[in-house]
N, CA, C and O of each residue as an XYZ file, in Angstrom:
268
protein
N     -27.422     55.877   -150.796
C     -26.994     57.188   -151.688
C     -26.058     57.744   -151.536
O     -25.957     57.929   -150.323
N     -25.195     58.186   -152.073
C     -24.153     58.928   -152.107
C     -24.167     60.489   -152.333
O     -24.068     60.587   -153.556
N     -24.229     61.634   -151.862
C     -24.274     62.726   -152.147
C     -22.835     62.927   -153.139
O     -21.762     62.325   -153.117
N     -23.365     64.106   -154.043
C     -22.063     64.876   -155.162
C     -21.019     65.093   -154.823
O     -19.961     64.841   -155.400
N     -21.259     65.746   -153.533
C     -20.181     66.750   -152.527
C     -19.874     66.327   -151.339
O     -20.542     65.322   -151.095
N     -19.130     66.630   -150.412
C     -19.453     66.386   -148.743
C     -18.058     67.248   -148.838
O     -17.068     67.422   -149.549
N     -18.672     67.657   -147.635
C     -17.381     68.629   -146.779
C     -16.755     68.157   -145.571
O     -17.523     68.139   -144.609
N     -15.397     67.711   -145.314
C     -14.883     66.988   -144.706
C     -14.149     67.988   -143.636
O     -13.149     68.644   -143.926
N     -14.875     68.012   -142.191
C     -13.908     68.519   -140.891
C     -12.888     68.202   -140.886
O     -12.401     67.366   -141.647
N     -12.195     68.944   -139.813
C     -11.104     68.020   -138.852
C     -10.910     66.755   -138.518
O     -10.103     65.910   -138.904
N     -11.954     66.748   -137.577
C     -12.015     65.129   -136.851
C     -12.465     64.570   -138.056
O     -13.214     65.547   -138.087
N     -12.732     63.970   -139.049
C     -13.119     63.444   -140.538
C     -11.414     63.298   -141.070
O     -11.060     62.138   -140.858
N     -10.644     63.864   -141.490
C      -9.247     63.823   -141.673
C      -8.502     63.295   -140.810
O      -7.726     62.421   -141.195
N      -8.530     63.714   -139.271
C      -7.819     62.980   -138.419
C      -8.432     61.659   -138.160
O      -7.684     61.056   -137.389
N      -9.110     61.190   -138.360
C      -9.798     59.550   -138.306
C      -9.351     58.757   -139.573
O      -8.981     57.589   -139.455
N      -9.385     59.414   -140.843
C      -8.895     59.192   -141.864
C      -7.461     58.690   -141.980
O      -7.177     57.662   -142.595
N      -6.417     59.596   -141.253
C      -5.278     59.311   -141.364
C      -4.551     58.463   -139.873
O      -3.407     58.049   -139.687
N      -5.304     58.450   -139.325
C      -5.143     57.865   -138.025
C      -5.462     56.374   -137.584
O      -6.362     56.111   -136.787
N      -4.686     55.470   -138.144
C      -5.691     54.191   -137.595
C      -6.006     53.772   -136.778
O      -6.985     53.028   -136.834
N      -5.282     54.044   -135.441
C      -5.872     53.796   -134.475
C      -7.208     54.633   -133.682
O      -7.595     54.500   -132.521
N      -7.809     55.651   -134.918
C      -9.030     56.269   -134.058
C      -9.787     55.489   -134.451
O      -9.837     54.825   -135.486
N     -10.788     55.614   -133.062
C     -12.213     54.265   -133.235
C     -12.894     54.499   -133.995
O     -13.952     53.880   -133.880
N     -12.818     55.368   -135.091
C     -13.892     55.396   -136.522
C     -12.914     55.348   -137.942
O     -13.481     55.531   -139.019
N     -11.664     55.136   -137.917
C     -10.726     55.184   -139.024
C     -11.277     54.225   -140.056
O     -11.282     54.508   -141.254
N     -11.795     52.956   -139.517
C     -12.329     51.839   -140.338
C     -13.845     52.501   -141.032
O     -14.301     52.292   -142.156
N     -14.271     53.147   -140.195
C     -15.855     53.497   -140.878
C     -15.290     54.679   -141.601
O     -15.520     54.420   -142.782
N     -14.673     55.843   -141.546
C     -14.270     56.737   -142.090
C     -13.780     56.842   -143.758
O     -14.051     57.638   -144.656
N     -12.690     55.285   -143.655
C     -12.048     55.357   -144.594
C     -12.812     54.302   -145.506
O     -12.305     54.058   -146.601
N     -13.854     53.730   -145.187
C     -14.376     52.910   -146.462
C     -15.381     54.082   -147.102
O     -15.678     54.007   -148.294
N     -15.910     55.202   -146.242
C     -16.801     56.303   -146.680
C     -16.025     56.654   -147.549
O     -16.200     56.376   -148.735
N     -14.838     57.457   -147.018
C     -13.549     58.371   -148.234
C     -13.495     57.071   -149.723
O     -13.979     57.374   -150.814
N     -12.997     56.028   -149.534
C     -13.233     55.281   -150.595
C     -14.242     55.037   -151.367
O     -14.193     54.608   -152.519
N     -15.260     55.332   -150.687
C     -16.901     55.245   -152.105
C     -16.962     56.600   -152.428
O     -17.043     56.945   -153.607
N     -16.923     57.681   -151.206
C     -16.373     58.574   -152.344
C     -15.974     58.697   -153.446
O     -16.666     58.852   -154.453
N     -14.414     58.620   -153.354
C     -13.576     58.433   -154.320
C     -13.725     57.878   -155.349
O     -13.072     58.232   -156.331
N     -15.060     56.360   -155.441
C     -15.495     55.595   -156.444
C     -16.324     55.738   -157.144
O     -16.588     55.062   -158.138
N     -17.052     56.958   -156.587
C     -18.409     57.653   -156.901
C     -17.351     59.185   -157.408
O     -18.222     59.697   -158.112
N     -16.874     59.580   -157.450
C     -16.365     60.648   -158.184
C     -16.845     61.935   -157.522
O     -16.677     63.024   -158.070
N     -17.442     61.801   -156.346
C     -17.645     62.715   -155.315
C     -16.785     63.956   -154.987
O     -15.754     63.738   -154.350
N     -17.059     65.174   -155.320
C     -16.111     66.277   -155.006
C     -16.198     66.274   -153.455
O     -17.211     65.901   -152.864
N     -14.886     66.785   -152.728
C     -14.342     66.176   -151.488
C     -13.753     67.979   -151.225
O     -12.736     68.480   -151.705
N     -14.686     68.585   -150.405
C     -13.979     69.927   -149.640
C     -13.887     69.946   -148.118
O     -14.309     69.316   -147.148
N     -13.166     70.930   -148.389
C     -12.648     71.299   -146.778
C     -12.617     72.479   -146.904
O     -13.229     73.079   -147.788
N     -11.586     73.241   -145.667
C     -11.510     74.620   -145.931
C     -10.010     74.901   -145.347
O      -9.701     74.072   -144.490
N      -9.151     75.742   -145.578
C      -8.049     76.110   -144.802
C      -8.195     76.452   -143.031
O      -7.166     76.375   -142.360
N      -9.273     76.755   -142.476
C      -9.315     76.484   -141.570
C      -9.357     75.187   -141.115
O      -8.769     74.946   -140.061
N      -9.851     74.427   -141.610
C      -9.877     72.457   -141.377
C      -8.689     72.256   -141.567
O      -8.116     71.554   -140.734
N      -8.128     72.644   -142.394
C      -6.155     72.281   -142.670
C      -5.616     72.680   -141.796
O      -4.836     71.866   -141.300
N      -5.668     73.779   -141.254
C      -4.754     74.694   -139.989
C      -5.110     74.027   -139.189
O      -4.059     73.511   -138.809
N      -6.250     73.434   -138.329
C      -6.964     72.596   -137.143
C      -5.738     71.063   -136.965
O      -5.029     70.589   -136.077
N      -6.147     70.691   -138.710
C      -5.574     69.274   -138.890
C      -4.004     69.180   -138.512
O      -3.594     68.141   -137.994
N      -2.994     70.414   -138.803
C      -1.901     70.493   -138.804
C      -1.287     70.898   -137.235
O      -0.339     70.335   -136.687
N      -2.125     72.062   -136.664
C      -2.285     71.914   -135.451
C      -2.083     70.966   -134.419
O      -1.388     70.881   -133.406
N      -3.223     70.040   -135.232
C      -3.197     68.505   -134.000
C      -2.201     67.780   -134.482
O      -1.528     67.417   -133.517
N      -1.851     67.465   -135.260
C      -0.274     66.589   -135.804
C       0.815     67.241   -135.551
O       1.906     66.684   -135.683
N       0.707     68.512   -135.151
C       2.042     69.466   -134.723
C       2.299     68.642   -133.011
O       3.309     68.188   -132.474
N       0.724     68.756   -132.525
C       0.575     68.883   -130.951
C       0.903     67.710   -130.787
O       1.619     67.597   -129.792
N       0.605     66.246   -131.597
C       1.011     64.815   -131.408
C       2.220     64.714   -131.464
O       2.620     63.957   -130.581
N       3.160     65.189   -132.198
C       4.275     64.834   -132.377
C       5.348     65.748   -131.757
O       6.527     65.400   -131.824
N       5.005     66.880   -131.167
C       5.662     67.934   -130.303
C       4.519     68.420   -128.800
O       3.967     69.491   -128.545
N       4.525     67.178   -128.110
C       3.504     67.832   -126.852
C       4.014     69.389   -126.092
O       3.360     70.219   -125.462
N       5.149     69.347   -126.392
C       5.076     70.643   -125.601
C       5.157     71.989   -126.424
O       5.931     72.926   -126.223
N       4.119     71.867   -127.459
C       3.624     72.922   -128.297
C       3.019     73.814   -127.620
O       2.049     73.111   -127.334
N       2.789     74.832   -127.107
C       1.605     75.199   -126.085
C       0.638     75.158   -126.603
O       0.531     75.027   -127.822
N      -0.420     75.272   -125.715
C      -1.466     75.013   -126.128
C      -2.400     76.107   -125.968
O      -2.335     76.594   -124.839
N      -3.460     76.787   -126.926
C      -3.928     78.233   -127.025
C      -5.217     78.135   -126.062
O      -5.948     79.125   -126.006
N      -5.459     77.261   -125.481
C      -6.483     77.262   -124.917
C      -6.235     77.404   -123.427
O      -7.184     77.428   -122.643
């Protein structure tokens, strides 16, 4: 049974968008199931900030780490 609403965190978005991610196929299929069933998909501005930061770091490895 599919939930009526789902919160997707950082790694869900990364796995969905990165074809070489080990869980890409699984996440992609789940995402399509959510869309087919008109589930509400939620995330937060903090999650989107993390996604953008991770993508930027992959594109520009000289971007300084915050850790």
